[in-house]
N, C-alpha and C positions, 0 to 999 in steps of 0.2 A: 530542721538541723539546718545547722548554716549553712551555708556557701560552703563556704573553704574545709569541714568536716565534709559534708557529701563529696569534694574532690578528692579529699583525702584516701577517704573507702575506697573510691571507685580509682584513684592512682595504685595503692595498696591489690586492691583485685586486678587488677590488669598483670601487676608483676605476678603475682599466684598463678596467673595464667599462663603464663611465658616459663615461669620454673617446672609448674606441671605437665608442658607441654613436652620442656628440655627433656625431665624425665620417662614421660612413656616413650618420647623418643631413643629415647638408650635402653629403655626395657626391651621394646618391640625390638633394635634390631639386637640382642644380647639375643631375644628369641630367634631372630633369623639364623642368627650363627650357629645355634645349637641348631638347630631343625638342617642349616644345610650341609653341616660336615664344619663350621668352624671358618677362618682365614679365607678358605681357598672358593663357601662361595657357593660348593656343589655338594646339592641333596645328596642325602646316604639312603639305601637301600637293604633289605635283609639280603643278603648272600643265597642264595636258591641255591641246595644240593639236595640230589633226588637219592633219598639212603634206598638200601635194602631191604627184605624184609627179616624182620626176626628170626632169629635160629633154636632161639630157648628164650624163658620165661626168669625172673624172679632174680633176687641178688644169689650169686654163686656161695657156697655157704665150706668150702673150701682153704677161700682167701678171707685170711683174718685181718681185721682192722688196725691199722697203723701210720704212726705218725706222716708217712712218706707217702699215704695213699691216701689219694683221692675220696670222699664218702660217694659211695654206689647211690645212685637214685636214675625210675625207671621213666623221671616228668624230663618233658620234651625241654632242648636246655634252649637259655634265650639266643635269638638270633643273631646271628654276627651285620654289625649294619658296617658298608662299604660302599663306592661308589659304583655307579649304576655299570653295566653294559663289560662288569668283570668276565676271564671267560677261564677253566680249565686248558692252560697250556701246556698239563701236561699227555691231555691225548694221545696213544700212538706215536710218542716221542720215542728215544732211546733209550735203553736201562744196561748200565753195565754197574757190577756189583765184585766186592771181595772175592766172592763164590761162585767163576766163573761156571762151574756143573754145582746148576743145583738136583737136591735128592730127587726133588719133585717139584716138576711142572718146568716153568722156562722166563724169561726175565721180562721178555713182551707183555706177561701176567699183569705186572702190576701195572703198566697203563693203556691199558686192552680197553676199558670201558665198564669188566664184566667186577662185577662188585659184590655177588649175590652170599660169596664163601663158603657153600658145598661144594665136594671133591671136581676137583679138573677147573677151580678160581682161582687156586691161590696160588704162589710158587714157594715152595723150603726150600732155605735154605741150610748148611752145616750149623756145627756148637757153638757158641764162641762167639765174641763180637763180630761180627757182619755188620757191609752198610752194601745199601743199593743206591744209585747215584743217576738222578735223569741230565737230558739234555734238553733244554728247551730251544733249541737251536738258536737264540740269539738273548740278549739281557732284556731281561725283565724288569718289572715293578711289581713286585711278590705281596699282596696285602694278607694270601691266608692259606695255610694247609692242611688240604684233608686226605689221611690216614687210615685204613684197616692193616691189621696187622694180622688178624684172624678172628672170625666171631662166631663161628660155630660153638663156641662155648667160651665162657667165662675165664676170662685170666689174666694175666699181668706182664704186658713185654717190658723188661729190665732195661736201665743204661739206655733210655732212646733219648736219641742226641739226631736234630735236623738243624744242619748248617745250609747256604747259601754262598756263590762262589762264581768271579768269571775266569779262574785258574781251572781247571780241572781235574792238573793234582791235588786242588784243596790244602797249595801250599801259601799263599800269600791273600791278601784280600777277604779272608774267610770269617762270616758273620754266622751268629749261632743266633738261630730262633726260638730253640727249642733244646732242654735238655735237665730231664729228672734222674741222673746219676748221682743218690745225692753223699754219695759216697765213695766219688770218683774210681770205680774199680776198675773203671772203663779205659784210664787216666788220660781223657780230655776236659778233666774242670769237675768242681762240686755243682752239681744244678741246683736251682733253687725251684724249678716245677714239681709238680707232684707226678707222684705216677697211678697207673686211672687203668680199669679192668674194662677188657674190652666188652665192644657189643654188639649189632647192627647200626649203631650211631659212629659208630666209629671215634676217631680224632680230630678235634677244629681245633686249630693254630692261626693265632692271630700272626702277620709276619711282621706287624707295623711295629716301631718304634716307639718310645713313651710319647715323642713329641705327632704320634699319628701318622709317618712315617713310610710307606712302604719299600721294602731289601730290595735290591739292585742287586741284581745277578742270574746270568747266563744254568748255571747247574744247582743242584738239590741232588744233597746226599742225606741217608738217612739211615743212622743209626742203630744199633740192637744187641742184647748179649741173652736171648733167651728167653725163659720162659716160667711160670708159673708150673705149668705142666710136663717141661722139656726144655732140653738144652737149645735146640732148635731156634731161625728164626723166622716169620713167616711174612707173606706181604699180600693180600686182595687188591689193593689200590693204593694210591698216591691219585689225587688230585692236587695240583697248585693253579690257585685265583690270582690272574693279575691282566695285566699288558701289556703290552712290547715298550717298552724306555722308550724316551722320545728323546 
């Protein structure tokens, strides 16, 4: 092989190595970003939620499938990946309600840490559209909300709407993080989320926006409008996972 040809091969080989190194570098950066949660460089971890024991087994037979109803499965739900160090900010926090005198139980049960769901573990509010509201005591960055309405039997709670605001009257700065009122029967807008069947796993809601940013607010308000077993409204427990706003 001539000297000029050999030098050409070496030159092209060196250029190929440089280009390949750049490609690998970008690929590695993309992988790291995916593992660490994107541009923030923060490692994501599964949100750990302690679930209560199941109180029934099998798919409820009295609830008919519908396009607005999430298909029921008893398989474990996939983990929700969040930044490390999130706490249940709702634990033992003050609860108010549209029904100031519950039929059964006390409003404090909504955040008392008892999510077992048996008698004595839930509050029962009156019929029709009702809400409970949790005061986190300071503005927070909220990543997820976990709630149990009632899980002693499979039932669907209707017109479930969850909002966050810094205004205790929920007149300004209101952000809706969940809404399955598909026909706007509660007058709060048509929801795009699916209804779901209650069981021991409750409902885990990702409160982040489409860019992965947590919602900010001091107050969390949860609406419902009866259920498939009766016209009443129930709450076993509500957990709000986040951290104080910086």
